C-alpha positions as CSV (number, residue, x, y, z in Angstrom):
1,X,-4.6,-3.9,11.7
2,X,-1.9,-6.0,13.4
3,X,-0.2,-2.7,14.4
4,X,-3.2,-0.9,16.0
5,X,-3.4,1.4,17.8
6,X,-1.2,4.0,16.1
7,X,1.4,5.0,18.7
8,X,3.3,8.1,17.5
9,X,6.7,8.9,19.0
10,X,7.2,12.4,20.4
11,X,9.0,14.9,18.1
12,X,11.8,15.4,20.7
13,X,12.4,11.6,20.8
14,X,12.7,11.3,17.0
15,X,15.1,14.3,16.8
16,X,17.4,12.8,19.4
17,X,17.2,9.3,17.8
18,X,18.0,10.7,14.4
19,X,21.1,12.6,15.7
20,X,22.3,9.5,17.7
21,X,21.9,7.2,14.7
22,X,23.8,9.4,12.3
23,X,26.6,10.0,14.9
24,X,26.9,6.3,15.7
25,X,26.8,4.9,12.1
26,X,28.4,7.5,9.9
27,X,25.6,6.8,7.4
28,X,24.9,9.5,4.8
29,X,21.2,9.0,4.5
30,X,18.3,8.9,7.0
31,X,14.9,7.6,6.1
32,X,11.4,8.1,7.5
33,X,9.8,4.7,7.6
34,X,6.2,4.1,8.6
35,X,3.1,2.3,7.3
36,X,1.4,5.7,7.0
37,X,3.9,8.5,7.6
38,X,1.4,11.2,6.6
39,X,-0.7,10.3,9.6
40,X,2.0,11.5,11.9
41,X,0.7,14.9,13.1
42,X,4.1,16.4,13.6
43,X,5.6,15.2,10.3
44,X,6.1,18.8,8.9
45,X,8.1,19.9,12.0
46,X,10.2,16.7,11.9
47,X,11.0,16.9,8.2
48,X,11.8,20.5,8.1
49,X,14.1,20.0,11.2
50,X,15.9,17.2,9.4
51,X,16.4,19.3,6.3
52,X,17.7,22.3,8.2
53,X,19.9,20.2,10.4
54,X,21.5,17.9,7.9
55,X,21.2,19.1,4.4
56,X,24.5,21.1,4.6
57,X,26.3,18.1,6.3
58,X,26.0,15.9,3.2
59,X,23.2,13.7,4.7
60,X,20.4,12.8,2.3
61,X,16.8,12.8,3.6
62,X,14.8,9.9,2.2
63,X,11.0,10.2,2.4
64,X,8.3,7.6,2.0
65,X,5.4,7.9,-0.4
66,X,3.6,10.9,1.2
67,X,0.1,12.2,0.4
68,X,0.7,14.6,-2.4
69,X,-0.2,18.0,-1.0
70,X,1.4,21.4,-0.7
71,X,3.6,20.3,2.3
72,X,4.8,17.1,0.5
73,X,5.7,19.1,-2.7
74,X,7.5,21.7,-0.8
75,X,9.5,19.1,1.1
76,X,10.4,17.1,-2.0
77,X,11.5,20.3,-3.8
78,X,14.0,20.8,-0.9
79,X,15.4,17.3,-0.7
80,X,15.5,16.3,-4.4
81,X,18.0,17.4,-7.1
82,X,17.2,20.1,-9.6
83,X,16.2,17.3,-12.0
84,X,13.1,16.2,-10.3
85,X,12.4,12.5,-10.1
86,X,8.9,11.0,-10.4
87,X,6.2,11.4,-7.8
88,X,4.4,8.4,-6.5
89,X,0.6,8.2,-6.0
90,X,-1.1,5.0,-4.7
91,X,-4.8,5.2,-5.6
92,X,-4.9,1.4,-5.2
93,X,-8.1,1.2,-7.3
94,X,-9.4,2.9,-10.4
95,X,-12.9,3.9,-9.3
96,X,-14.3,5.5,-6.2
97,X,-16.5,2.5,-5.5
98,X,-13.4,0.3,-5.2
99,X,-11.5,2.8,-3.1
100,X,-14.5,2.8,-0.8
101,X,-14.4,-1.1,-0.7
102,X,-10.8,-1.0,0.6
103,X,-11.5,2.0,2.8
104,X,-8.9,4.1,1.0
105,X,-9.5,7.6,2.2
106,X,-8.7,9.2,-1.2
107,X,-11.1,10.7,-3.8
108,X,-10.4,11.3,-7.5
109,X,-10.5,15.0,-6.8
110,X,-7.6,14.5,-4.3
111,X,-5.6,12.6,-6.8
112,X,-6.1,15.0,-9.7
113,X,-5.5,18.1,-7.5
114,X,-2.3,16.6,-6.1
115,X,-1.1,15.7,-9.6
116,X,-1.9,19.2,-10.9
117,X,0.0,20.8,-7.9
118,X,2.9,18.6,-8.8
119,X,2.9,19.5,-12.5
120,X,2.8,23.2,-11.6
121,X,5.7,22.6,-9.3
122,X,7.8,21.3,-12.2
123,X,7.3,17.5,-12.1
124,X,6.3,15.8,-15.3
125,X,6.6,12.1,-14.2
126,X,4.1,10.3,-12.1
127,X,4.0,6.7,-10.9
128,X,0.7,5.2,-10.1
129,X,0.2,2.0,-8.0
130,X,-3.0,-0.1,-8.3
131,X,-4.2,-3.6,-7.3
132,X,-6.0,-6.1,-9.5
133,X,-8.3,-8.7,-8.0
134,X,-9.8,-6.7,-5.2
135,X,-13.0,-8.2,-3.6
136,X,-16.0,-7.3,-5.6
137,X,-14.0,-5.9,-8.5
138,X,-15.7,-5.6,-11.9
139,X,-14.2,-4.9,-15.4
140,X,-15.6,-1.4,-15.1
141,X,-13.4,-0.9,-12.1
142,X,-10.4,-2.2,-14.0
143,X,-11.1,0.1,-16.9
144,X,-11.2,2.9,-14.3
145,X,-7.4,2.4,-13.8
146,X,-6.8,3.3,-17.5
147,X,-9.3,6.2,-17.4
148,X,-7.7,7.7,-14.2
149,X,-4.2,7.4,-15.7
150,X,-5.4,9.3,-18.8
151,X,-7.2,11.9,-16.7
152,X,-3.9,12.7,-14.9
153,X,-2.2,13.1,-18.2
154,X,-4.9,15.4,-19.4
155,X,-4.5,17.6,-16.3
156,X,-0.9,18.1,-17.4
157,X,-1.9,19.3,-20.8
158,X,-4.2,21.9,-19.4
159,X,-1.0,23.8,-18.5
160,X,0.0,26.3,-21.2
161,X,2.6,24.8,-23.5
162,X,5.3,27.3,-22.7
163,X,4.9,26.5,-18.9
164,X,5.3,22.7,-19.3
165,X,8.4,20.8,-18.5
166,X,8.4,18.6,-21.6
167,X,6.0,15.8,-22.1
168,X,4.2,14.0,-19.3
169,X,5.1,10.4,-18.4
170,X,2.6,8.2,-16.5
171,X,3.8,4.8,-15.2
172,X,0.9,2.8,-14.2
173,X,1.7,-0.4,-12.2
174,X,-0.5,-3.1,-10.9
175,X,0.0,-6.0,-8.5
176,X,-2.3,-8.9,-7.7
177,X,-4.2,-8.4,-4.5
178,X,-3.2,-10.9,-1.8
179,X,-5.7,-11.3,1.1
180,X,-3.7,-11.3,4.4
181,X,-4.4,-12.5,8.0
182,X,-5.6,-10.0,10.5
183,X,-7.4,-7.9,7.9
184,X,-11.1,-7.8,6.9
185,X,-10.2,-9.6,3.7
186,X,-8.8,-12.8,5.4
187,X,-12.1,-14.5,4.3
188,X,-11.8,-13.4,0.7
189,X,-10.7,-15.6,-2.2
190,X,-7.7,-14.6,-4.3
191,X,-7.8,-14.3,-8.1
192,X,-6.3,-17.2,-10.0
193,X,-3.3,-16.8,-12.3
194,X,-5.7,-17.2,-15.2
195,X,-8.0,-14.5,-13.9
196,X,-5.1,-12.2,-13.2
197,X,-3.7,-12.7,-16.7
198,X,-7.1,-11.9,-18.3
199,X,-7.5,-8.8,-16.2
200,X,-4.0,-7.5,-17.1
201,X,-4.6,-8.1,-20.8
202,X,-8.0,-6.3,-20.5
203,X,-6.3,-3.3,-18.7
204,X,-3.5,-3.1,-21.3
205,X,-6.1,-3.0,-24.0
206,X,-8.0,-0.2,-22.2
207,X,-4.8,1.8,-21.7
208,X,-4.2,1.6,-25.5
209,X,-7.7,3.1,-26.0
210,X,-6.9,6.3,-24.1
211,X,-6.3,9.7,-25.7
212,X,-2.9,9.9,-24.1
213,X,-1.9,6.3,-24.4
214,X,1.6,7.2,-25.7
215,X,2.2,9.0,-22.3
216,X,1.1,5.9,-20.3
217,X,3.4,3.0,-19.6
218,X,1.8,-0.1,-18.0
219,X,3.7,-2.5,-15.8
220,X,2.4,-5.6,-14.0
221,X,3.5,-7.9,-11.2
222,X,4.3,-11.6,-11.8
223,X,1.3,-13.7,-11.1
224,X,3.3,-16.9,-10.1
225,X,5.1,-15.0,-7.3
226,X,1.8,-13.5,-6.2
227,X,0.2,-16.9,-6.1
228,X,2.8,-18.3,-3.7
229,X,2.6,-15.1,-1.6
230,X,-1.1,-15.7,-1.2
231,X,-0.5,-19.3,-0.2
232,X,2.1,-18.5,2.4
233,X,0.1,-15.5,3.7
234,X,-2.8,-17.6,4.9
235,X,-1.2,-21.1,5.1
236,X,-0.9,-23.5,7.9
237,X,1.7,-25.9,9.4
238,X,1.3,-28.4,6.6
239,X,3.2,-26.0,4.4
240,X,6.4,-26.6,6.5
241,X,7.2,-29.7,4.4
242,X,6.5,-28.0,1.2
243,X,8.9,-25.1,2.0
244,X,11.6,-27.6,3.1
245,X,11.3,-29.7,0.0
246,X,11.3,-26.6,-2.3
247,X,14.4,-25.3,-0.5
248,X,16.2,-28.7,-0.9
249,X,15.4,-28.6,-4.6
250,X,17.1,-25.2,-5.1
251,X,14.4,-22.7,-4.3
252,X,16.3,-20.2,-2.2
253,X,16.9,-17.2,-4.5
254,X,13.3,-16.8,-5.5
255,X,13.2,-13.1,-5.0
256,X,15.2,-12.8,-8.2
257,X,13.1,-13.7,-11.2
258,X,16.0,-15.4,-13.0
259,X,16.3,-17.9,-10.1
260,X,12.6,-18.4,-9.5
261,X,11.8,-22.1,-10.0
262,X,8.0,-22.2,-10.1
263,X,7.9,-25.9,-11.3
264,X,9.9,-26.9,-8.2
265,X,7.2,-25.3,-6.0
266,X,4.4,-27.1,-7.9
267,X,6.2,-30.4,-7.4
268,X,6.7,-29.8,-3.7
269,X,2.9,-29.2,-3.3
270,X,2.1,-32.3,-5.3
271,X,4.5,-34.5,-3.4
272,X,2.9,-33.4,-0.1
273,X,-0.7,-33.8,-1.3
274,X,-1.6,-30.1,-1.0
275,X,-3.5,-27.9,-3.4
276,X,-2.8,-24.2,-3.6
277,X,-6.5,-23.6,-4.4
278,X,-7.4,-24.7,-0.9
279,X,-5.5,-21.7,0.5
280,X,-6.2,-19.0,-2.0
281,X,-9.1,-20.1,-4.3
282,X,-12.1,-20.1,-2.0
283,X,-14.3,-17.8,0.0
284,X,-13.8,-18.9,3.6
285,X,-16.9,-19.4,5.7
286,X,-17.6,-16.9,8.5
287,X,-17.0,-19.5,11.2
288,X,-13.7,-21.0,9.8
289,X,-11.0,-21.4,12.3
290,X,-7.8,-19.7,11.0
291,X,-4.3,-20.9,11.8
292,X,-3.5,-17.5,13.4
293,X,-6.7,-17.2,15.5
294,X,-4.8,-18.1,18.7
295,X,-2.9,-14.8,18.5
296,X,-4.5,-11.9,20.3
297,X,-3.8,-8.6,18.4
298,X,-6.4,-6.6,20.3
299,X,-8.5,-6.0,17.1
300,X,-11.3,-8.6,17.3
301,X,-12.2,-11.1,14.6
302,X,-15.8,-9.9,15.0
303,X,-14.8,-6.4,14.1
304,X,-12.8,-7.6,11.1
305,X,-15.8,-9.6,9.9
306,X,-18.0,-6.6,10.2
307,X,-15.5,-4.5,8.2
308,X,-15.4,-7.3,5.5
309,X,-19.2,-7.1,5.2
310,X,-19.1,-3.3,5.1
311,X,-16.5,-3.4,2.4
312,X,-18.7,-5.5,0.1
313,X,-21.3,-2.8,0.5
314,X,-18.6,-0.1,-0.3
315,X,-19.3,1.4,3.1
316,X,-16.4,3.5,4.4
317,X,-15.2,3.4,8.1
318,X,-13.8,6.7,9.3
319,X,-10.2,7.1,10.4
320,X,-9.6,6.4,14.1
321,X,-8.9,10.0,14.8
322,X,-12.3,11.0,13.4
323,X,-14.4,8.4,15.1
324,X,-13.7,5.2,17.1
325,X,-15.1,2.1,15.3
326,X,-14.8,-0.1,18.3
327,X,-12.1,-2.4,16.8
328,X,-10.9,-3.7,20.2
329,X,-7.5,-2.0,20.2
330,X,-8.6,0.2,23.1
331,X,-7.7,-2.7,25.4
332,X,-4.0,-1.7,25.1
333,X,-4.9,1.8,26.5
334,X,-2.3,3.7,24.4
335,X,-1.6,5.6,21.3
336,X,-4.4,7.1,19.2
337,X,-7.0,5.4,21.3
338,X,-6.4,7.7,24.3
339,X,-4.5,10.7,22.9
340,X,-7.6,12.9,22.9
341,X,-9.0,11.7,26.2
342,X,-9.1,14.1,29.2
343,X,-7.6,13.0,32.5
344,X,-11.0,11.7,33.8
345,X,-11.6,9.9,30.5
346,X,-8.3,8.2,30.7
347,X,-8.9,7.0,34.2
348,X,-12.3,5.5,33.2
349,X,-10.6,3.7,30.4
350,X,-8.0,2.1,32.6
């Protein structure tokens, strides 16, 4: 919510910028990068223009993870090699209830339909991304990840055998949910390493129970790294000394697992009298003052608290373009907040 309101660039601006970048750099690839590229209303026009303009000039078009629909499949068919790579879906959660909790505008029907369209288009490899440890999560929700993975595999095998492209491959990956500032979950506790390990083992067991278990590969994110990410995401100034001490003890290539020195981090916390559980292991009271509260992002803390309470009831908030939820970003008087206003409306809003 830090980036609200959505402020889309004009199609003409992006065309000119793409041309100027390629001319100035000599690079042979151009990427579309956005938090939610599929929300850009002129995306089809932009992508098809890039393909037509640069495909024959040896420039590769790199796309983000798009919503899997007819447009996305058509585009990927044009920009990928004959040997089609895997498609990526990000359901985030295994059940509809949990997708509602995180306000993910995606139904199981959307996922299965997209997968089937991809299979019929010649793809047979699908990557699925989920999160473990979401607020209000139950073991039924975790089992739902395995069940949904299997349902996608089953969709593939409804295609007549002579029309299939070999065997289906489903790669299901999970990461540990990290509550972040400026989101409705900034009050939420984070799963401990022990909880995360238990959930991963449970999910692995459920994957092995599925009919198409041999077609499903399960990967999971390292819990130690996620734990530190959670601490730093919502930490305060007292962590300055921890970071300095850890750095001085050799913690500066931690992004590479072979150089990650978890024990050094633990010692730095202990030496400075700080407990990770204070930052990640507790439900924060509604009136807690956060280290980042002095920053005005437009979206109000009151709105985010209301969204947090709605999430715990699995109550979905519509997309901004469908209905304004009164988050506070209107104060900036730009982007999606005003794009559908008439002239008189715009004047009344500033």
